[in-house]
C-alpha positions in Angstrom: 29.8 -7.9 -4.4 32.3 -5.8 -5.6 32.4 -1.7 -6.9 35.4 0.4 -7.7 34.9 4.3 -7.4 35.6 6.5 -10.3 35.1 9.6 -8.0 35.8 11.1 -4.3 32.5 10.7 -2.7 31.7 9.9 0.2 31.6 5.7 0.9 27.9 5.7 2.4 26.7 8.1 -0.9 28.4 5.7 -3.0 26.7 2.6 -1.4 23.6 3.7 -2.1 23.9 5.5 -5.0 25.5 1.6 -6.0 22.7 -0.2 -5.1 19.4 1.0 -5.3 17.5 -1.2 -3.3 18.9 0.7 -0.7 19.2 4.1 0.8 22.0 6.0 2.9 20.7 4.9 5.8 21.0 1.7 4.9 24.3 1.6 3.4 25.4 3.3 7.5 24.3 0.2 8.7 25.5 -2.5 6.3 29.5 -0.5 6.6 29.3 0.3 10.8 28.2 -4.3 10.7 31.4 -4.5 9.3 29.8 -6.0 5.7 31.9 -3.2 3.7 35.4 -2.9 2.8 37.4 -0.4 0.9 40.7 -2.1 -0.1 40.0 -4.8 1.8 40.0 -3.2 5.1 37.0 -1.7 7.3 36.2 1.5 7.6 33.7 4.2 9.0 30.4 5.7 6.7 32.5 9.5 6.1 35.5 8.0 4.2 36.2 9.6 1.3 36.8 7.4 -1.2 39.8 7.6 -4.3 39.5 6.6 -8.2 40.1 3.2 -8.2 39.3 2.2 -4.7 38.0 -1.4 -4.7 34.4 -1.6 -2.2 33.5 -4.9 -1.3 30.1 -5.7 -0.3 28.4 -8.4 1.5 25.0 -8.0 1.5 22.8 -9.3 5.2 21.1 -12.7 4.2 17.7 -13.3 3.3 15.2 -15.1 5.1 12.8 -17.4 2.5 8.6 -15.8 3.2 6.6 -18.1 5.8 3.8 -17.3 3.0 3.6 -20.4 0.4 3.6 -18.8 -3.4 0.4 -19.4 -5.0 -0.2 -19.5 -8.6 -3.4 -17.0 -8.3 -4.8 -14.2 -10.9 -3.6 -10.9 -10.3 -3.6 -8.0 -12.1 -0.3 -6.6 -11.5 0.0 -2.8 -12.7 3.4 -1.8 -12.4 6.9 -3.5 -11.8 10.2 -2.7 -11.1 13.6 -3.1 -8.9 11.6 -1.3 -6.1 8.0 -1.6 -5.3 4.7 -3.3 -7.3 1.4 -2.0 -8.0 -1.6 -4.6 -8.5 -5.5 -3.7 -9.0 -6.7 -6.1 -5.7 -9.8 -8.1 -6.4 -13.1 -7.9 -4.0 -12.4 -10.9 -2.0 -8.9 -11.4 -1.9 -7.0 -10.2 1.4 -3.9 -8.2 1.4 -1.9 -10.3 3.4 -2.2 -13.7 4.9 -3.9 -13.3 8.7 -6.2 -15.4 10.8 -8.8 -17.5 8.6 -6.9 -16.6 5.4 -3.2 -18.3 5.1 -3.6 -18.5 2.0 -5.3 -16.9 -1.0 -4.0 -13.2 -0.8 -1.9 -11.1 -2.2 0.9 -11.4 -0.7 0.4 -15.0 -1.7 0.3 -14.6 -5.3 3.0 -11.9 -5.7 5.8 -14.5 -4.8 4.3 -16.9 -7.2 4.5 -14.3 -9.9 7.6 -12.7 -8.9 10.1 -15.3 -7.3 12.7 -12.9 -6.9 12.1 -10.3 -3.2 15.6 -8.2 -2.0 13.5 -8.6 1.1 12.3 -6.0 3.6 13.2 -6.3 7.5 15.5 -9.3 6.5 12.7 -11.7 4.7 12.3 -12.4 0.7 8.3 -10.9 0.9 6.4 -7.9 -0.3 6.4 -4.5 2.4 3.1 -3.5 3.2 3.0 0.1 3.1 -1.3 0.5 3.0 -4.1 -2.2 3.3 -7.7 -2.5 1.4 -10.3 -4.3 3.0 -10.6 -8.0 2.0 -13.7 -6.6 0.6 -12.7 -3.2 -0.9 -10.6 -4.1 -4.7 -8.5 -1.8 -6.2 -4.8 -0.2 -6.2 -2.2 -1.4 -3.9 1.6 -0.8 -3.3 3.8 -2.6 -2.1 7.5 -2.0 -1.8 10.6 -5.0 -3.0 13.0 -3.5 -1.1 14.1 -1.8 2.2 14.9 1.7 0.8 11.4 1.7 -1.3 9.7 0.5 1.7 10.8 3.8 4.3 10.0 5.9 1.5 6.1 5.2 0.7 5.7 4.8 4.4 6.7 8.2 4.7 4.1 9.3 2.6 1.9 7.4 4.2 2.8 9.7 7.2 3.0 12.8 5.6 -0.4 12.2 4.1 1.2 12.8 0.9 0.0 9.6 -0.8 -3.3 10.4 -2.6 -5.8 7.6 -2.6 -9.0 8.0 -4.2 -11.7 6.0 -3.9 -15.2 5.3 -5.4 -18.4 4.0 -3.5 -22.4 3.5 -3.9 -24.1 4.0 -1.1 -27.8 4.0 -0.1 -29.5 7.2 -0.2 -29.2 10.3 -2.2 -26.5 12.3 -0.7 -25.8 16.1 -2.9 -23.0 17.8 -2.7 -19.5 17.6 -0.5 -17.8 17.9 2.3 -15.7 16.0 5.6 -16.8 13.3 8.3 -15.2 14.4 10.8 -15.6 11.1 13.3 -13.1 9.5 15.4 -13.4 5.7 15.5 -12.0 2.8 17.7 -12.8 -1.3 18.3 -16.5 -2.2 18.9 -16.5 -3.3 22.3 -19.4 -5.7 21.8 -18.7 -6.9 17.5 -15.1 -8.4 17.7 -13.8 -7.2 14.6 -16.2 -4.7 13.9 -15.0 -0.2 14.2 -17.5 2.0 15.2 -17.4 6.1 15.9 -16.8 6.5 19.3 -15.5 9.7 21.2 -12.1 7.8 22.5 -11.0 6.3 19.1 -8.5 7.8 17.1 -9.1 11.0 15.0 -10.4 10.1 11.4 -11.4 12.2 8.4 -13.0 11.5 5.7 -13.8 13.7 2.7 -16.6 12.7 0.2 -18.0 13.9 -3.1 -21.2 13.0 -4.8 -20.7 12.1 -8.7 -24.2 11.0 -9.7 -27.8 10.2 -7.9 -29.5 6.6 -9.4 -32.7 5.1 -7.8 -32.2 6.2 -4.3 -28.0 5.5 -4.8 -25.4 7.5 -4.4 -21.6 7.4 -6.4 -19.2 8.9 -4.3 -15.6 10.3 -4.7 -14.0 9.5 -1.5 -10.8 11.2 -0.3 -9.3 9.5 3.0 -7.1 11.9 5.3 -6.3 9.9 7.7 -6.0 5.9 7.8 -7.9 4.1 10.1 -9.2 0.0 10.0 -12.6 0.4 8.1 -12.4 3.8 7.9 -14.4 5.0 4.9 -17.4 2.1 5.5 -17.7 2.9 9.3 -17.9 6.8 8.3 -20.1 6.2 5.8 -22.5 4.3 7.9 -22.2 6.4 10.7 -23.3 9.2 8.2 -26.8 6.9 7.1 -25.4 6.3 3.6 -24.2 2.7 4.0 -22.2 1.4 1.8 -23.9 -1.0 -0.8 -23.0 -4.6 -0.4 -20.8 -4.4 3.4 -22.1 -6.7 5.0 -20.5 -5.5 8.4 -21.9 -2.0 8.6 -25.4 -2.5 6.4 -28.3 -3.1 7.9 -29.1 -4.9 5.1 -26.7 -5.3 2.2 -28.0 -5.1 -1.5 -27.1 -8.7 -3.2 -23.7 -9.2 -4.9 -19.6 -7.7 -4.1 -19.3 -4.7 -2.2 -19.0 -1.1 -4.1 -16.1 0.5 -2.5 -13.7 0.4 -5.2 -9.6 2.3 -4.8 -9.7 3.7 -7.9 -6.6 6.1 -7.9 -3.2 5.9 -6.0 -0.9 8.7 -6.7 2.6 8.6 -5.0 6.4 9.8 -5.3 8.5 6.8 -6.9 12.0 6.9 -4.8 13.8 6.9 -7.6 11.4 7.9 -10.7 9.4 10.5 -10.0 6.0 11.1 -9.3 3.3 8.4 -10.4 -0.2 7.7 -10.7 -2.6 5.0 -11.5 -6.4 4.6 -12.1 -8.4 1.1 -12.5 -11.8 1.2 -13.4 -14.7 -0.1 -11.1 -15.3 -3.9 -11.0 -17.3 -5.7 -13.6 -19.0 -7.1 -11.2 -20.8 -4.0 -10.2 -22.4 -3.2 -13.3 -25.2 -6.4 -12.5 -26.9 -4.0 -10.2 -25.0 -0.2 -10.5 -23.9 -0.1 -14.5 -20.1 1.2 -15.7 -18.3 3.1 -13.5 -15.8 5.4 -14.4 -12.8 6.7 -11.9 -13.1 9.8 -11.1 -11.0 12.4 -13.2 
C-alpha cells in the first residue's frame, strides 16, 4: 500500500496516523525492519517527510488462527476496527484451552467477524482480561495490535473499570474491602485459595439488597487474580450461589456472578462504557436484577 505525504511530518508519526491499526512504536518497528520505503528508499523512523513524498508500506504477514470458527450465538455489544465488546453467556470459555478446544468466545468471534488484522502475527482476537467459564458478562477483546497494548496498559494501571454483581449465601450488610492474597491450592488442581504465600488480591464489595438469607453484592476488582471474587467471597463465609468450586453446597442453577459494567478509554475514540443486565436464568431463583448505577 502507498500513501502520499501532505506535510513535513516525521515518518513514524505519519505512518501511525495513516494506519489506525498500529501505533508509533509498531510503526518504528516496521520502518526498522525495512517494510517502509519513501520514494523507493529505505529510511529511518525520524525522517522528516515532504509534501508529495510516496510512502510505500509492506505490512508483515499474518498467520491464520489455529482456532476453528464456529457458528455460535454471541451477543456482540460493540465492534470497530480496533476492538470488540461482547456479553459472554455463562458456560462459554473466553478462549480455547485444555478440555474446551471449541465452544469459546474466540471460536464464535472468528465466525461472526471474518477479518482480523492480527495480534502478535496471528489473525485472532487479543485477550485483554478474562471471565471464568461459568461467569457471564462483559468482555473487551482487541482486534488491532495497538489497541491490544493500549487496553492492556489500562488493566495494568487499574484504570479499566470492571463492576460485577453476585448473589451470595448469608446476609452481608454495608461495604468493605477484602484484602487477602491468593495462590494455587496444593490439594485441588485448578483451584485457588487464600494463602499468605499467594499474590496480593483486593476486592471491594457493597451490599445492594438482602432476600431470604441471601445478599446481592456489587463488586469491584482492584487486582485480577484467577477466581479472585469467588475465592474471596468463599473465604469471607459468603460463597456465590451456584459456584460448584467454592461453595460447599451450591444451589441449583447457574453461578450467580455477572460482569455487569465495563468502562475503558478507547484507543482513538475516548471513554466508553457498557452495561449488561444479569442473565434471565437468574430469575428462576433470584428474581430480576438490574446493573448497578
